[in-house]
Each structure stands twice: as C-alpha cells, then as structure tokens.
C-alpha positions in Angstrom: 15.5 -0.7 6.2 16.4 1.2 9.3 13.6 3.6 8.8 11.1 0.8 8.2 12.3 -0.9 11.4 11.6 2.3 13.3 8.2 2.6 11.7 7.2 -0.9 12.6 8.4 -0.6 16.1 6.3 2.5 16.7 3.1 1.0 15.5 3.6 -2.5 16.9 0.6 -3.8 18.9 0.6 -5.7 22.1 -1.4 -9.0 21.7 -0.8 -12.7 21.8 1.7 -14.0 19.3 -0.1 -14.4 16.0 -0.4 -17.7 14.3 -0.6 -17.3 10.5 -2.3 -20.4 8.9 -1.8 -19.3 5.3 -1.7 -16.4 2.8 -2.0 -16.2 -0.9 -4.0 -14.8 -3.8 -7.1 -15.7 -5.7 -6.8 -15.0 -9.4 -9.8 -13.6 -11.4 -12.3 -16.3 -12.5 -15.9 -15.3 -13.5 -17.1 -18.7 -12.2 -15.3 -18.5 -8.8 -17.7 -19.2 -5.9 -17.4 -20.4 -2.3 -20.5 -21.8 -0.7 -21.5 -20.7 2.8 -18.8 -21.7 5.2 -16.9 -20.4 8.3 -13.4 -20.8 9.7 -12.0 -21.4 13.2 -9.5 -18.6 12.4 -9.8 -14.9 11.3 -9.3 -14.0 7.7 -8.4 -10.7 6.0 -9.3 -10.3 2.3 -7.9 -7.4 0.1 -9.8 -6.9 -3.1 -7.2 -6.2 -5.8 -9.5 -6.0 -8.8 -13.0 -6.7 -10.0 -16.0 -7.1 -7.6 -16.6 -9.6 -4.8 -20.2 -10.4 -3.9 -20.4 -11.3 -0.2 -23.5 -12.7 1.6 -23.9 -13.5 5.3 -27.4 -14.2 6.4 -29.5 -11.1 5.4 -26.4 -9.0 4.9 -25.0 -8.5 1.4 -21.9 -6.5 0.5 -20.3 -5.7 -2.9 -16.6 -5.1 -2.4 -14.3 -3.5 -5.1 -10.7 -2.6 -5.4 -9.3 -1.0 -2.2 -11.8 -2.7 0.0 -10.5 -4.8 2.9 -12.8 -7.4 4.4 -12.4 -9.0 7.8 -14.1 -12.3 8.5 -14.0 -13.0 12.3 -13.7 -16.6 13.5 -17.0 -18.3 13.2 -18.5 -15.8 10.7 -20.6 -17.7 8.2 -20.2 -16.2 4.7 -20.7 -17.0 1.0 -18.5 -15.4 -1.7 -19.1 -15.1 -5.4 -17.1 -13.4 -8.1 -19.0 -10.9 -10.2 -19.0 -12.5 -13.7 -18.9 -9.1 -15.4 -15.9 -8.0 -13.2 -14.0 -11.2 -12.0 -12.5 -10.6 -8.6 -8.9 -10.9 -7.7 -7.9 -10.9 -4.0 -5.0 -11.3 -1.6 -5.8 -13.0 1.7 -4.3 -14.0 5.0 -5.7 -16.5 7.6 -4.6 -16.1 11.2 -5.3 -16.2 14.9 -4.2 -13.7 17.6 -6.1 -15.0 20.6 -8.3 -11.9 20.3 -11.6 -11.4 18.6 -10.5 -7.9 17.4 -13.8 -6.3 18.2 -12.7 -2.9 16.9 -12.3 -4.2 13.3 -15.4 -4.0 11.1 -16.4 -6.2 8.2 -15.2 -3.7 5.7 -12.7 -0.8 5.6 -11.3 1.1 2.7 -7.5 1.1 2.0 -7.1 4.4 0.2 -3.3 4.5 0.4 -2.9 0.8 -0.5 -0.8 0.3 2.7 -2.8 -2.7 3.8 -2.5 -4.2 0.4 1.2 -3.8 0.4 1.6 -5.3 3.9 -0.6 -8.3 2.9 1.4 -8.7 -0.3 4.6 -8.8 1.7 3.1 -11.4 4.0 2.0 -13.5 0.9 5.6 -13.3 -0.3 6.8 -14.4 3.1 4.4 -17.4 3.0 5.7 -18.3 -0.5 9.3 -18.1 0.6 8.5 -20.0 3.9 10.1 -17.4 6.1 10.0 -18.2 9.8 7.3 -16.7 12.1 9.6 -14.3 13.9 10.3 -12.6 10.5 6.7 -12.2 9.7 5.5 -11.0 13.1 6.6 -7.3 12.6 4.8 -7.1 9.3 1.7 -8.6 10.8 1.7 -6.2 13.7 2.2 -3.3 11.2 -0.9 -4.7 9.3 -3.1 -4.5 12.3 -1.7 -1.1 13.2 -2.6 0.2 9.8 -6.1 -1.3 10.1 -6.5 0.5 13.4 -5.6 3.8 11.8 -8.0 3.3 9.0 -10.8 2.5 11.4 -10.1 5.7 13.3 -10.4 7.9 10.2 -13.8 8.2 8.6 -13.8 8.2 4.8 -15.2 11.4 3.1 -18.1 10.3 0.8 -17.2 13.1 -1.7 -13.8 11.4 -2.5 -15.5 8.0 -2.7 -17.8 9.3 -5.5 -14.9 10.8 -7.4 -12.7 7.7 -7.2 -15.6 5.4 -8.1 -16.2 7.6 -11.2 -12.6 7.3 -12.2 -12.4 3.5 -11.7 -15.6 3.0 -13.6 -14.4 5.0 -16.6 -10.7 4.2 -16.4 -10.2 4.0 -20.2 -11.6 7.5 -20.6 -9.0 10.3 -21.4 -9.8 12.4 -18.3 -8.8 16.0 -18.0 -8.6 18.0 -14.8 -11.4 20.3 -16.0 -13.7 17.3 -16.5 -13.0 15.9 -13.1 -13.6 19.3 -11.5 -16.9 19.5 -13.2 -17.8 16.1 -11.9 -16.8 17.3 -8.4 -19.1 20.3 -8.9 -16.5 22.9 -8.1 -13.8 25.1 -9.6 -10.6 23.5 -10.8 -8.6 25.2 -8.0 -11.0 24.2 -5.3 -11.2 20.7 -6.6 -7.5 20.2 -6.6 -7.1 21.6 -3.1 -9.9 19.4 -1.6 -8.8 16.3 -3.5 -5.2 16.6 -2.3 -6.3 17.3 1.2 -8.3 14.1 1.3 -6.1 11.8 -0.8 -2.6 13.2 -0.2 -2.1 13.5 -4.0 -3.3 15.6 -6.9 -6.2 14.2 -9.0 -4.0 13.5 -11.9 -1.4 11.8 -9.7 -4.1 9.6 -8.2 -5.5 8.8 -11.7 -2.0 7.7 -12.8 -1.6 5.5 -9.7 -5.0 3.9 -10.2 -4.1 3.1 -13.8 -0.8 1.7 -12.8 -2.3 -0.3 -10.0 -4.8 -1.8 -12.4 -2.1 -2.5 -14.9 0.0 -4.2 -12.2 -3.0 -6.4 -11.2 -3.6 -7.5 -14.8 0.1 -8.3 -15.2 0.1 -10.4 -12.1 -3.2 -12.2 -12.6 -3.6 -12.6 -16.4 -1.6 -13.5 -19.4 -2.7 -10.5 -21.5 0.2 -8.9 -23.5 1.4 -5.5 -22.3 0.1 -3.9 -25.6 -3.4 -5.0 -24.6 -3.1 -4.0 -21.0 -2.0 -0.4 -21.7 -5.3 0.7 -23.5 -7.4 -1.3 -21.0 -6.2 0.9 -18.2 -6.3 4.2 -20.2 -2.6 4.4 -20.9 -1.7 5.2 -24.5 0.5 2.3 -25.5 2.9 -0.3 -24.2 5.9 2.0 -24.4 4.3 4.6 -22.3 3.1 2.0 -19.8 6.7 0.6 -19.6 8.1 4.1 -19.0 5.6 4.8 -16.2 6.2 1.4 -14.7 9.9 2.0 -14.5 9.4 5.4 -13.1 6.9 4.3 -10.4 7.8 0.7 -9.5 11.5 0.8 -10.6 11.0 -2.3 -12.8 9.6 -3.2 -16.2 6.2 -4.9 -16.7 8.2 -8.0 -17.8 10.3 -8.0 -14.6 7.1 -7.7 -12.6 5.6 -10.8 -14.3 8.7 -12.9 -13.3 7.7 -12.1 -9.6 4.1 -13.4 -10.0 2.8 -14.8 -6.8 1.1 -18.2 -6.6 -2.6 -18.3 -7.3 -3.6 -19.8 -4.0 -1.6 -20.7 -0.9 -2.2 -24.5 -0.6 -5.1 -25.2 1.7 -5.2 -21.7 3.1 -8.8 -21.1 2.3 -10.0 -24.7 2.8 -9.4 -24.9 6.6 -11.9 -24.4 9.4 
C-alpha cells in the first residue's frame, strides 16, 4: 500500500476537485441500445468484452476490448451492442470543471491499467466510500490516460492482438504467431516484447484469462464451458491459471461480482 500511495502521489494531477456522479458496469445483452443522448457531465467507458457500436452525427466507431471511450459533456452519442458480440463495459460519470481537451474520443488501454482503476472506482461506488478516498484513484486514472495519449500505438501490434482475440479458441503456437507477424520467431518475440512488455505467449495467456474473468463476472456460464470458450483446455487448467495469476479461484471471483448498473448513473444529463 505504501508503494501504491507513492505512485499515486507522483502522477496526481492539479485540477478542480472531481465530482463523481456514478460508476458501474453494463452486462452483455445483444439487444442493448441507447438512443441519441448527451450528458451535462463527462463519461469514460471501458470496453471489457464484445463490441460497442458508437454513432455521433456522421462519425461511427466500433470499440472492442481494451478500448476506452471518452464522452465529453454535451457530446451527442448513440450506443448499440453488436448482437453477434454483446458488449460489456465499465463506466464512470464525472465532472472536473475542465473540458479535458487533451483526451480524444478513443484510446487503447494495452496494459489494462485504466480498466483496473475504473474497476476500483466501481468498487468504491458500490461500497459508498467517501469522495476523499476516491480522489487519488481518480487522479491516477486521468494520469494514466494522459500517459496513453502521449504514446502512439504501433499498428503492427494492433494487427497481431486483433488476430489473437478474433481466434482465441485456436491452439496458437509461437511459430504460427511469428508467421502471422511475417518475421522470424526470434525477431517476432523481441519486437512483441518491446511493444507489449510481455512475450507473445504470456500476452496470449493474459488475454485468455482476461476474457475468462469477464465471462465469470458477466454471465452464469459454468467454468467447464468458459475454459474452452477462451482456448484453455479444461476447467481444472483454468482454475490453476486463475489461482496463479489472480490469487483466487473462479468461484471466489464470482462472489465478488459487481452490480450490473450503478443506479441512475447512465440516465442523468
């Protein structure tokens, strides 16, 4: 906790005290749709799974896992879940007294840091923690978004990760991924690790576990059905990997399921 406090203090931003109106999650529903609307506050959307179809005037965006969307106050937008890949999201509605002109409509959260910070804020909303306890996390969230905006995303790694996510049940090998990247295995691993901070197989395992976690939190599918759906052999292997990576079992994770929607958080404005 001491290290986290130091980290938060280093990246804390100077702005008006934030007011958080609500935070929560939208669970996957192929029929989910929100007609054109706008808010008097800002909103950050983290796509956890599936695809979100966003329209604003002539602009159309398809957002997938890892994408973070920012709706500035007054931004008119219409949202629809892709019926073939129902979207699941985390969201936070807030005001800082600043239009945040540096923050674009969409950024990519490669390391899942934004997702984790928003998830913690959702937990704080659920537990009704006081604003002074949430402020450091919120400042860390904006600090991480600033960092992401300053670092351009390499299109090569985007293609590789999109290929993995699209074929998650496939039994990938390193040789196969290297061929898709059109380079030798050694060069592929070196470039991938430089851009992602992890080896290709480590990232593949994290993507699968991340998808499994999303299914555990947002569906009632049994673990034995989730394992093959994310390319992991069986429920026993999934449980071992879960304990190793998250330090808890799939069953334990389900007991911490967050509420589907923070009451009224997405109806204001």
